[in-house]
C-alpha positions as CSV (number, residue, x, y, z in Angstrom):
1,V,-3.3,8.8,24.5
2,Q,-2.5,10.4,20.8
3,L,-2.1,9.7,17.1
4,V,0.9,10.4,15.5
5,E,1.1,10.7,11.8
6,S,4.3,10.6,9.4
7,G,5.0,10.4,5.6
8,G,3.4,13.5,4.1
9,G,5.3,15.8,1.8
10,L,5.5,16.9,-1.8
11,V,5.2,14.4,-4.5
12,Q,4.8,14.5,-8.2
13,A,2.0,13.6,-10.1
14,G,1.9,9.9,-10.7
15,G,4.1,9.2,-7.7
16,S,3.5,7.3,-4.7
17,L,3.5,7.9,-1.0
18,R,3.1,6.0,2.5
19,L,1.6,7.5,5.4
20,S,1.8,6.0,8.9
21,C,0.1,6.3,12.1
22,V,0.9,5.2,15.5
23,A,-1.5,5.4,18.4
24,S,0.2,5.5,21.9
25,G,-1.1,6.0,25.2
26,I,-2.9,3.8,27.5
27,I,-4.8,1.8,25.1
28,F,-6.8,-1.7,25.9
29,S,-7.7,-2.2,22.5
30,V,-7.9,-0.5,18.8
31,N,-10.8,-1.0,16.7
32,T,-11.3,0.5,13.4
33,M,-8.5,2.6,11.9
34,G,-8.5,4.9,8.9
35,W,-7.6,7.9,7.0
36,Y,-9.6,10.7,6.1
37,R,-8.5,14.0,4.0
38,Q,-9.5,17.3,3.8
39,A,-8.6,20.0,0.9
40,P,-9.3,23.6,1.0
41,G,-12.9,24.7,1.0
42,K,-13.9,21.0,1.1
43,Q,-15.3,18.7,3.4
44,R,-13.4,16.2,5.4
45,E,-14.0,12.9,3.5
46,L,-13.1,9.0,4.1
47,V,-9.8,7.8,2.1
48,A,-9.5,4.3,3.5
49,A,-10.4,2.2,6.8
50,I,-9.5,-1.1,8.1
51,T,-11.3,-2.9,10.9
52,S,-9.2,-4.9,13.6
53,G,-10.1,-8.0,11.4
54,G,-8.7,-6.5,8.6
55,R,-11.9,-5.7,6.6
56,T,-11.1,-2.6,4.6
57,N,-13.3,0.3,3.2
58,Y,-12.5,2.9,0.5
59,G,-13.3,5.9,-0.6
60,D,-14.7,6.4,-4.4
61,S,-11.5,8.7,-5.0
62,V,-8.9,6.7,-4.3
63,K,-10.0,3.0,-5.1
64,G,-8.0,0.9,-7.0
65,R,-5.0,3.3,-6.1
66,S,-4.7,2.7,-2.5
67,T,-3.7,0.2,0.0
68,I,-4.4,0.4,3.8
69,S,-3.0,-1.9,6.1
70,R,-2.4,-2.0,9.9
71,D,0.1,-4.0,12.2
72,N,-1.9,-4.6,15.3
73,G,1.0,-5.2,17.5
74,K,2.4,-1.9,17.0
75,N,-1.1,0.0,16.8
76,T,-0.2,1.2,13.4
77,V,-1.9,1.9,10.6
78,Y,-0.4,2.7,7.1
79,L,-1.9,4.0,3.7
80,E,0.2,3.4,0.5
81,M,-1.1,5.8,-2.5
82,N,-0.2,4.9,-5.8
83,S,-0.7,6.9,-9.3
84,L,-1.2,10.4,-7.3
85,K,-2.8,13.2,-8.9
86,P,-3.0,17.0,-8.1
87,E,-6.8,16.6,-6.6
88,D,-5.5,14.3,-4.2
89,T,-3.3,17.3,-2.3
90,A,-5.3,17.7,1.2
91,V,-4.5,17.3,4.9
92,Y,-4.5,13.5,5.5
93,Y,-6.0,12.6,9.1
94,C,-5.4,9.6,10.9
95,N,-8.3,8.2,12.7
96,A,-8.7,5.5,15.4
97,R,-11.7,4.3,17.3
98,L,-9.7,3.1,20.8
99,D,-10.9,1.5,24.0
100,T,-9.1,3.6,26.4
101,R,-11.6,2.5,29.6
102,A,-14.5,3.4,27.0
103,L,-14.8,3.6,23.3
104,Y,-13.6,7.1,21.8
105,N,-12.8,8.2,18.3
106,Y,-9.5,10.0,18.1
107,W,-8.0,12.0,15.5
108,G,-4.2,13.0,14.5
109,Q,-3.0,16.2,13.9
110,G,-3.0,15.9,10.1
111,T,-0.1,15.8,7.6
112,Q,0.1,17.7,4.4
113,V,0.3,15.8,1.2
114,T,0.8,18.0,-2.1
115,V,0.9,16.5,-5.5
116,S,2.4,18.7,-7.9
117,S,1.3,18.7,-11.8
């Protein structure tokens, strides 16, 4: 079982990006999926999360600028971020609670997002 992220890179301030994360392997069901980020010298923080029913939760720093969505048929979660700021620069990690015979929390390897001023 693995989570594979894509879509990171270098973006200018004020720009937008879309991250994707696919869960693959022997998965019986996918519960909450989400995105976290960690900037150098800082703790990992919640960016956004979405339940299997579509209920969403956003971190204060990205509220109003981000949209999380998912495609349950593809075990995929997306994160769209607009009006990017240099302080959004971080490694973004996908997280998912997966039923793989039991419920476990899985993390992706992370994708770097750099916002230039």
